[in-house]
C-alpha positions in Angstrom: -5.5 -2.3 -14.8 -8.1 0.5 -15.1 -6.8 4.1 -15.0 -8.0 6.6 -12.4 -10.2 8.3 -15.0 -11.8 5.1 -16.0 -12.6 4.2 -12.4 -14.1 7.7 -11.9 -16.3 7.3 -15.0 -17.5 3.9 -13.7 -18.3 5.4 -10.3 -20.3 8.2 -11.9 -22.2 5.6 -14.0 -23.1 3.8 -10.8 -24.5 6.8 -9.1 -21.5 8.0 -7.1 -20.9 11.5 -8.5 -17.8 13.5 -8.2 -19.4 16.9 -8.1 -16.4 19.2 -8.0 -14.1 17.9 -10.7 -15.8 15.0 -12.3 -13.6 12.4 -14.1 -10.5 14.4 -14.0 -8.0 11.6 -13.5 -6.9 12.9 -10.1 -6.8 10.2 -7.4 -7.8 12.6 -4.6 -10.0 12.4 -1.5 -13.2 12.8 -3.4 -12.5 9.8 -5.5 -11.5 7.8 -2.5 -14.8 8.7 -0.8 -16.8 7.6 -3.8 -14.9 4.4 -4.1 -15.3 3.5 -0.5 -19.0 4.3 -0.8 -19.3 1.9 -3.7 -17.6 -0.8 -1.7 -19.8 -0.2 1.3 -22.9 -0.6 -1.0 -21.4 -3.9 -2.4 -21.0 -5.2 1.2 -24.6 -4.3 2.0 -25.8 -6.1 -1.2 -23.9 -9.2 -0.1 -25.7 -9.3 3.2 -23.4 -7.3 5.3 -20.3 -9.6 4.8 -17.0 -8.5 3.6 -15.9 -9.5 0.2 -14.0 -12.9 0.4 -11.0 -13.4 -1.9 -10.9 -16.5 -4.1 -8.8 -19.3 -2.8 -5.3 -19.4 -4.1 -4.8 -21.2 -7.4 -1.4 -22.1 -8.7 -0.3 -20.0 -11.5 -3.3 -17.6 -11.3 -2.1 -14.1 -12.0 -4.2 -12.3 -9.4 -2.9 -14.5 -6.5 -0.2 -12.4 -5.0 0.6 -13.2 -1.4 1.0 -16.8 -0.3 -1.7 -17.7 2.3 0.8 -18.8 4.9 2.3 -15.3 4.8 -1.0 -13.9 6.1 -1.8 -15.5 9.5 -5.0 -14.7 11.3 -4.5 -11.4 13.3 -6.2 -8.2 14.0 -4.3 -5.5 12.0 -5.2 -1.9 11.7 -3.2 -0.5 8.8 -0.5 -1.1 6.1 2.5 1.2 5.9 4.5 1.2 2.7 8.2 1.9 2.6 11.4 1.6 0.5 14.5 0.0 1.9 16.9 2.8 0.8 19.1 -0.2 -0.5 19.6 -2.2 -3.6 17.0 -3.9 -5.9 17.4 -7.1 -3.9 16.2 -7.9 -0.3 19.0 -8.4 2.3 18.8 -10.3 5.6 18.7 -6.9 7.3 15.7 -5.8 5.2 13.9 -9.1 5.9 14.3 -8.4 9.6 12.4 -5.1 9.5 9.5 -5.8 7.1 6.8 -8.4 6.6 6.9 -8.4 2.8 9.5 -7.0 0.4 9.2 -6.4 -3.3 12.3 -6.6 -5.5 12.8 -4.6 -8.7 11.4 -7.3 -10.9 8.3 -7.7 -8.8 9.6 -10.8 -6.9 8.1 -11.1 -3.4 10.4 -11.9 -0.4 9.0 -12.9 2.9 10.2 -10.9 6.0 11.5 -12.8 9.0 8.9 -11.5 11.4 5.4 -12.8 11.1 2.5 -10.3 10.7 1.0 -11.9 13.8 3.9 -10.5 15.9 2.8 -7.0 15.2 -0.8 -7.6 16.5 -1.5 -5.7 19.7 0.3 -6.1 22.0 3.4 -6.6 19.9 5.4 -9.7 20.5 9.2 -10.2 20.7 10.7 -10.2 17.3 8.0 -8.0 15.7 8.8 -6.0 12.5 10.1 -2.6 13.6 9.5 -0.8 10.4 7.9 2.5 11.6 8.9 4.6 14.7 6.3 4.3 17.4 3.7 3.0 15.0 4.4 -0.8 14.7 1.5 -2.1 16.7 -1.3 -3.2 14.4 0.8 -2.2 11.3 1.8 -4.4 8.5 5.2 -3.2 6.9 5.6 -3.6 3.1 8.7 -2.3 1.5 10.1 -1.9 -2.0 13.8 -2.8 -2.4 15.1 0.3 -4.0 16.4 3.9 -3.7 19.8 3.3 -2.2 22.0 6.4 -2.7 19.0 8.6 -3.7 18.8 12.3 -2.8 15.6 14.0 -1.9 16.4 17.6 -3.1 17.4 18.2 -5.8 15.9 14.7 -6.5 18.3 12.0 -7.7 17.1 8.4 -7.8 20.6 6.8 -7.4 21.5 3.5 -8.9 18.5 1.6 -7.6 15.4 3.6 -8.6 11.9 2.5 -7.7 10.5 0.6 -10.7 6.9 0.7 -12.2 6.9 -3.2 -11.8 7.5 -2.8 -8.1 4.7 -0.2 -7.7 2.2 -2.4 -9.6 3.0 -5.3 -7.4 2.8 -3.2 -4.3 -0.7 -2.1 -5.1 -1.7 -5.7 -5.7 -0.1 -6.9 -2.4 -1.7 -4.1 -0.4 -5.2 -4.9 -1.9 -4.8 -8.5 -1.0 -3.7 -7.6 2.6 -6.7 -5.3 2.9 -9.1 -8.1 1.8 -7.5 -10.6 4.2 -7.5 -8.3 7.3 -10.6 -6.3 6.6 -8.7 -3.0 6.3 -10.7 -0.2 4.8 -8.7 2.0 2.5 -8.3 5.5 4.0 -5.3 7.8 4.4 -5.0 6.6 8.0 -5.0 2.9 7.1 -3.1 2.6 3.9 -0.3 5.1 3.7 3.4 5.5 3.0 6.0 6.2 5.7 6.2 9.8 4.6 2.5 10.3 5.6 2.7 8.8 9.0 3.7 12.0 10.8 1.0 14.2 9.1 -1.8 11.7 8.9 -1.3 9.9 12.2 0.4 12.6 14.3 3.3 10.3 15.1 6.7 12.0 14.9 9.1 10.4 12.4 12.7 11.1 11.6 12.9 12.7 8.2 11.4 9.8 6.2 10.5 10.7 2.6 9.3 7.3 1.3 7.3 8.1 -0.7 7.4 11.8 -1.7 8.5 11.0 -5.2 8.1 8.1 -7.6 11.2 7.6 -9.7 9.2 6.1 -12.6 6.7 9.0 -12.7 8.1 12.3 -11.7 4.8 14.1 -12.3 3.5 12.7 -9.0 5.0 15.1 -6.4 4.7 15.1 -2.6 3.7 12.6 0.1 0.0 13.2 -0.3 0.0 12.8 -4.0 1.9 9.6 -3.9 -0.4 8.3 -1.1 -3.5 9.2 -3.0 -2.2 7.4 -6.1 -1.4 4.3 -3.9 -4.8 4.3 -2.4 -6.7 4.8 -5.7 -4.9 2.0 -7.3 -5.4 -0.3 -4.4 -9.1 0.5 -4.4 -9.3 -0.2 -8.1 -8.0 -3.8 -7.4 -10.4 -4.6 -4.6 
């Protein structure tokens, strides 16, 4: 996968300059704006249609989410979580999220269908985010049980780099399927919901730290990294 700096250099070469900092490797708002501009131009060149993902092919590495996990629905955003449990998905976890990612990158389907979270929500919908479930797809990493926010301790089940890489691939595929543009209001972690959407939460800190890369600090920094890597895969 391309690094943030490589993506920035490519954007500059295509005429989408990053005037303040250039190719500095920082996946911030300026980079996201340039990447969305490039995607908008691609859509225009294709006659106004949204990019269509290739049909699933058995064994192909870039096919991530099975087609029958993604029913037709109008969805507005994707909210990313961790389960605060072990590296394996439990039945309890499956009842609250649409897609779960175990430590080795294995995908587990949640019990509720994404369709149930379409407005208006239907009985049995995935209740993954307080007062923000309508139109929201919930994806969760199976990890961080027993972790402590400050001083940070990852516990016995830290988030893995494999999980993170699979997460960005899953989110990219969901964005393509549901026509979700990548912004800080449409692709975000649970820790960003209160600040970005103005919906009060109860002390959720997933993700304000990445156990596999402690140089990324704070909800905004983790969210910017998520969005930049998702955009790079679109």
